[in-house]
Structure formats: structure tokens, C-alpha cells
N, C-alpha and C positions, 0 to 999 in steps of 0.2 A: 810416338810423335804427338806433340801438343796441338790442340785445336787453335785456329787463328782467332785473334781477338775480334769481336764483331765491329763492323764499321759504325761510326757515329752517324745518327740519322740525319743530321743537318750538315755538318762540315765534311762528311765523307771520310773522316779519319777513323782509325781504329780506336774504339772506346776502351779505356782501361777496365779491368775486371772489378776494381773497387767501386767504380762509378755505377756499374750495372747492379752490383749488390746493394749499393746505397739507394738507388732508385727503387729496387724491389722492396727494401725495408720501408721506404717512405710510402709506397703503395699499400703495404700491409698496415702501417699505422693509420693511413687514411681510411681503410676499410674498417678498422677497429673503431675509430671515432664515428664513422658513418653508422655503424651498428649501434654505438652508444646513444647517438642522437635519436635514431629510430626507436630504440627501446625506451628512451625517455618519453618520446611522444606517445607511444603505445600505452605506457604506464599512466601518463596524465589522462589520456582518453578513457582508459579503463577505470581510473579513480572517479572521474566525473560521471561515468555511466553507473558505477556502483552507488555513488551518492544519490543520483536521480532515481535509481531503483529503490533505495531505502525510503525515499520520500513517497514514491508511488505506493510502496508496500504498506505504508502507514495510512495513506489517504483513502484506501478502499478495503473492504473486507466484510465478513459476516458479523452481525451483532445479534445478541439474544435480548429481546425486548419484552418486558412485562408491562401491561397496561392496567392501571387502576380500574378504569371502566373500559371494557373492550370496545373498539370502534364499531364492530359488527352489531353490538347491542344498541347503538345510537342510530342505526339505519331507520328511515321512515318509509314505510310501504315499499321496502326493497331498494330504496334510493340510498346509496352509500353516503357517508359523511362528506366526502369531497364534492359531491354533486348537489348537495342540498342548497336551498335558497338562503339568502341572508335572514329572512324571517324565521326559517326553521332553525338556523344556527343560534339566533337570539333566544328562541324558545328553549333550546337545550341549556343555554347559559342560565336562563331564569329558573329552570328546574333544579340546577345543581348549585347555583351560587346564591349568596344572601342578598337581600334587598339593598342593604347598605353598599355592598360591592357594586351592584348594578347601578345605583344612583351615582356613585363615584365615577364609574366609566362614562355614564351619560353626561356628567358634568364636564369631563375632559373633552369628549366629542360624542355626539349622539351615535348610537350603535348603527342605526340604519344608514348613516352617512359614511360609515367606514367601508373600505374595500372588502370584497369577499375573502381575499387571502388573509387579511388581518383578523376577520371574524373566525375563520377556520383555525388560525393559529391560537386565538384565545380559547377556543373549545378544546384544542389538543393540550394546551398548557394547563388549563384550569379544570377540565373534566376528565379527559382521557389520561393525562399525566403518565406518559410512557417513561419507563425507567430501564436503562441499559444495565442488564445483569452481568453480561460478559461480552467480550469482543475479541476478534481475531484479525490478523493482518491478511494481506492479499495472498501471500504464498500459502499460508495455512488454510485459507478458504478454498483454494484451488485443489490442493493435494491431500487435505485431511478432512474432507467434508463428512465422511462417515463417522470419524472419531468425534467431530464437533456435534453431530446430531445425537450421538450416543451420550455425550456429556450433558447436553441440554436435557435429554430425556431423564437422566438421573438426578441432576441438580436443580433444574428449573422446568418442571413438566408443563407449567402453564405459560412458558415463554414462547414467543414467536421468533423464528429464525428468519432474518432478512439480510439480503446483501445490500450494504449501504455504501454509497459514495459520499464522503464527507465534503466533497467539493460539488456544490449544487447551485442553481440560480438563487435559491433562498439564502444560501451562505454568502453570496455576493451582495444581496440587497438587505439583509437583516443587520441591525446594529448589534452591539455586544449584549450578551444576556448571561445571567448566572447559570442558566440551564444550558449545557453544551448542545442539547438537541435543537435549540433555537438560536444559538449565538451565530453571529456573522461578522463580516469585516467591512461593511459599508463605510462606517465612520473612519476606519483606519485607511481605507483606499482614498477617500476624499482628503484626509489629512495629508497623506503622502503626496497626492497630486498638487495640493495647494503649496506645500513646502517646496517641492521640486520646481514648480513654475516660478515662484518668487526667487528662488535661489538662482535659476538660470537668468532671469531678468537682471539680477544684481551682479552676479559674478562674471557673466560672459562679456558684457561691454567693458567692464573695468579691467578684466584680465587681458583682453585683446588690446585695449588702449595702452596698458602698461607695456605689453610686448612690443607694440609699434614704437613707443617712445624709446625703449631700451635698445632696440635694433636699428632704428632709423634716425633718431635725433640725439640720443645721449652720447656725450663725449667719452672717450676712453681715459677716464681719470680714476683716482682712488675712491672717490665718493660713489660713483656709479658701479665700480667693481664691488664695493662693499654691499650695495643694494642687491646686486646680482648674487653674491654669495649668500646673503640672508634669505633670498627667495629659494635658493636650492636647499638651504637648511630647513626652511619652513615646510617644504614639501615632505620632509621625513618626520615631522613632529607627530607624536601619537594623537589620535583624534580626541581622546578624553581631555587633553590639554586645551583644545579649542572649546570643549564643553565648559571647562572652568572659566575660560576667557569670556564666553558668551554669558555665563551666569553672572560674572562680575560687571560686565559692561552693559549688555542688552537687557538682562532681567532686573538688575538692581539699580545701576546708575541711570540708564535711559528708560526707566519704567514708565514715565509719562508718555514717551513716544511709542514704545512697543506695546503698551496696554491699550492705546487708543484714547487715553484720557486727554491727551494734548489736543485731539481733534473733536472732543465732545461726543464720542460714540459709545461711551460707557455709561450705562444707566445709573450705577451706583459707584462713584469714585472711591468709596471706602473699600470696596472689594476688588478694585483693579490691581492687577499685578502683571509683570512682564512675561509670564509663562505662556506665551502665545505663539501662533504660527509665524509671525514676523520675527520674533527672537530666534526661533529655530532656523528660519531661512537665512537670516543674517549670519548665524553661527556656521551653518553649512557652506555659505558663500565664502567665508573666510577659510574654511577647510579646503575647498577645492580651488581657491584662487591661485595659489602657487603652481598647481598642476596645469591650470589653463594658461598661465603666463609662460611657463617653460615650454609647453607644447606649441603654443602660438609663436614663440621665438624661433623654435626649430623650423616651423613651417615657413616663417618669413625669411629665415636665413637660407632656406633651400631655393628661394627664388633667384634665378641667375642675375648676377650683377650687371650683365650686358643689357638686360631689359631696362634697368634703371638708367644706364648711360644713354641708351637710345631715346628714352623719354626726355632726359635732360637735353639731349642734342636737338630735339624738336622744339625746345623752348618751354617745356612744362616745368612748373615749380615742384619743390620737393613734396608738398602735400598732394598736388595733382598726380604725381608719380605714385605715391603710396596708395592713394584712393583708387585710381583707375587701373593700375598695373600690378602693384605688389600684393595688395589684399585680395583681388580676384584670383590671382594665381596661388595664393597661400590658403584660400578659404577651405580647400579640401583637407589639408593637414590640420588646420585650426579646428574644424568640426570633428575630425578623428580624435584629437586630444580632448575636446570637450565631451565627446561621448564617454570616454574613459572616466573623466572627472565626474560627470553626472551619475554614471553607474556606481561610483564609490559613494556619492552622496545618498543615493536611494537606499543603500543597504546599511547606512550608519545607524548605530544604536546608542553607543556610549555618550556622545555629546548631547543627544536628546534626553537621555536619562538624567544627566547632570543639570540641564536647564529646567527640568520639571515636566516632561511629557506625561500625560495621564496614562495610566495603565488600564483604567476602566472608565469609559465615557460613552454615553448613548446619544449625545446631542451632536448632530452633524455640524462641522465647521462651515461658516457662511462668509468668512472674510479673513483678512490677515490678522485681526485682533481676537480671533476665537481661540478657545482652548482646543487642544488637539491630542491625537495619538497617531501613530504611523504603523505600517505593516511590520517592520522589524520589532518595534516595541510590543505589538500585539503577539507576535510569534514568541518573543522572549517570555512574555507574561504567561502564555498558555503552556509553553514547554516547561516552565518552572513549577507548574501546579501538579499535585500528586495524582489527580484523577486521570486514568488512561484516555477518557473521552477527549479531554483537552489536548492531549498529545496528538490525537488524530486531527483535531482542528488545526493545530500548529502545522502539521504536514500539509493540510489543504491550503493554509495561508501561505506557506512557502511556495506552493505551485502558483498561487495568485501573484506573489511578489516576482517570481521568475517571469511569468507572463507579462506583467507590467513592465519589467525591466527590458525584456526582449522587444516589446511593442515600442517603447520610447527609443531604444537603440535603433530599431528598424526605421522609424520615422527620421531619426537623425542621419542614418546612412543614406536613405533615399534623398534627403535634402542635400547631403554632400555630393552624391552622384549627379544630381541635377545641376549643381553649380559647376561640377567638373566637366559636364558635357557642353556647357556654354562657352568654355574657353577654346 
């Protein structure tokens, strides 16, 4: 005796067996795709964690340091080098350095007028002269300490083993230095902040304005459709192409503007060139402009059309409707797209290399017409050097870049949420 066909859950009819098997097959397919999406998410998170672990692994660890003049021998009446007065530090410099070197430093800036930290750095660089003989990453330092100590005893018996964090306050405040023990990213941080600030000031208003025109004012004709197509195409152009464009237009053609010579801010016009912060910011503004336009268009398009019709019904003009109703409701989406675009600009390297960013510079930028370097450029330069100490500095600089990126993104997200709560 055959079993009765089950009743259909809605119509109360008996459901055919083929329909039941088809529904079961669809449920199995859905579970497979759900598992695939979950596995993809887990894999992406695992990859990011692995990347972050590799960075942390290189930014910390033991180092074997040999000092030309041991720090302990420079103690005065039991007072360690770090706690000595400026007068005592200057006396140490006078004992170990030539009179000509001392006169040159005094001519630059009197030693007594220099900060204690600067004098201490001079003593360490010129007198102590620490040299890293060997180094290890964080994992080796935790799990292989006994082997490390044995290796030091055999190969470098006079070396001092110390656990070093390459990411320190001094690393953030020091300029670049040929010696990795004293090199920092202050100049690169300031350069990145200058460039990103000018890029936002230029790209955000232009991008939002173009999006408002294309969505609210532009007619649906062939010319405007061509513009829209080109914007989509420009969003996918490799960044190095924008670097070539910036080199041709901003560095060479508009050199009088981007160098500051047009405004008379260059001391020697013969040495003026367009390889400045302004050129870099204009190039990155062109790079992220299509992204800002496309995201702003999507945000404006998401505003209900009924809101516009209600505004028109109350007698508002088109501009009043856009300004008072459309943009306030779209600002959350606009800022979300802008965050993504700015994040891309912060990490760009290729366009800046093309337009002539400095790989070694010790002078802090003080305006849009200054020479510059950025954190990505600095990381690239350190990572390409053969000395392992610079690889550790590159890992520390990556952590600084991530912190800067997260800070700027967090500020933009807080601003976006504040606008969203006002609606």
C-alpha cells in the first residue's frame, strides 16, 4: 500500500513527490552556498590575521647589540647616561669628539639650547655607537631564547641581548636617519597628513558637485551618458597612469603653480620644481575623484523620489530641494564612499614615485610647496634595503600607517553617524 502524497502547506492540496524532492534539492544547494560564503569569510579573516601577525612578528624581538663605548663606562658618580644633565652630556661629547666637530654643532645651534633628548641621541650616535650584530623576530624571541643566548655567547660574547620594540615614541618623532637605530617616520607622517588633507579639500567638493549635477540636473542624452561611461572607466584605470598624468601636467606643465614660484614663495626660482606636496595631492585627487562621484551618485539615487516631490509640492525650487532634503539624506552614503576613496589614497605609492617623491628627506614639510615623502614611500624604501634592521623599521612603519588609516576612518565614521542621527 502506497503512502499518501503530503498535503501542500498553503493550498491544502496533495503536493506531488517531484515538488518535494525539488524543494529538498534547493535547500541542499542553499546550505552548500551558505557554507561556501562562511568559508570565504573565515578564510579572509584568517588571511588578515596572518598578515597582521607577520607584521607584529617583525616589529618586536631580541637584538644583540655591541657598543663601541659601553654606556656603563660613561656613568658619572653612579648616574646612568639617561639621567645625566645637559652639561655632563656636553662634557662627554667634548672628550670624544674633535674641536672642529663641536664648533660646527655650536654654529648650527648652541648645545646648551638643545633639548636633553637631542643631546642624549648625539652621545649615543657619536660616542656609544651601538651596532646590531644579530636580531630575531618575536616568535623566535619567545620560544627560542635559550638557543639565542647560546648563539650570542659563541659568536658575540661582548654583545648585550635586549628585547626591542622597533615601534617607539622616538620612532614617531625622529626624522629619517642612515642609522636604523635612530631613524624615524616623523617626516613621512607629516607628508602623508599634508597630502591627504589637501586631497580631501580638492576631491570631495568637486566629486559631490559632479554627482549632484549628473543625478539631479543632467538630461538623459548621449553626451551625459558618455560622461557617465567615462567616469566608470576612470575608476578602473591603474594608479600609475594617474602618476604619469600628474608628472606631465602638475610637475612639468604647471610647474610655476605647483612649485609656488607663481606666488613668490620660492627663495631661488632656479631650483624650483613641481615635485611638491601640491602636485601629489592634485594627482591623488584625480585618482579618487571617480570613486567619490560614483559613490555619491549611488547615495543620491537612494534618496526616495517622494521626498523630492513633497518638497516641490510645498513650493521649493530644485536647488532648495537638493540642498535641504536630498544632500542631508544622502550624506551618510557619501561619507561612506569617501572613506573608501581616502583609504585608497593613503596607501598609494606608484603615482607618488612617478611624480618624484623623495625616498630620503630629513626636512619636515611646512606647506603645500614643500618637498615630501609619505609613509608608503618610506615603507617601500626600507623594505627594499638589504639590511635586516630596515626591514624591522618597515614593519613598524606599517603599524603606524595602519593606525593612521584607522584613525582617519574612525573620524569619518563618527562624522557620518553624527549626520545620520540628525535626520
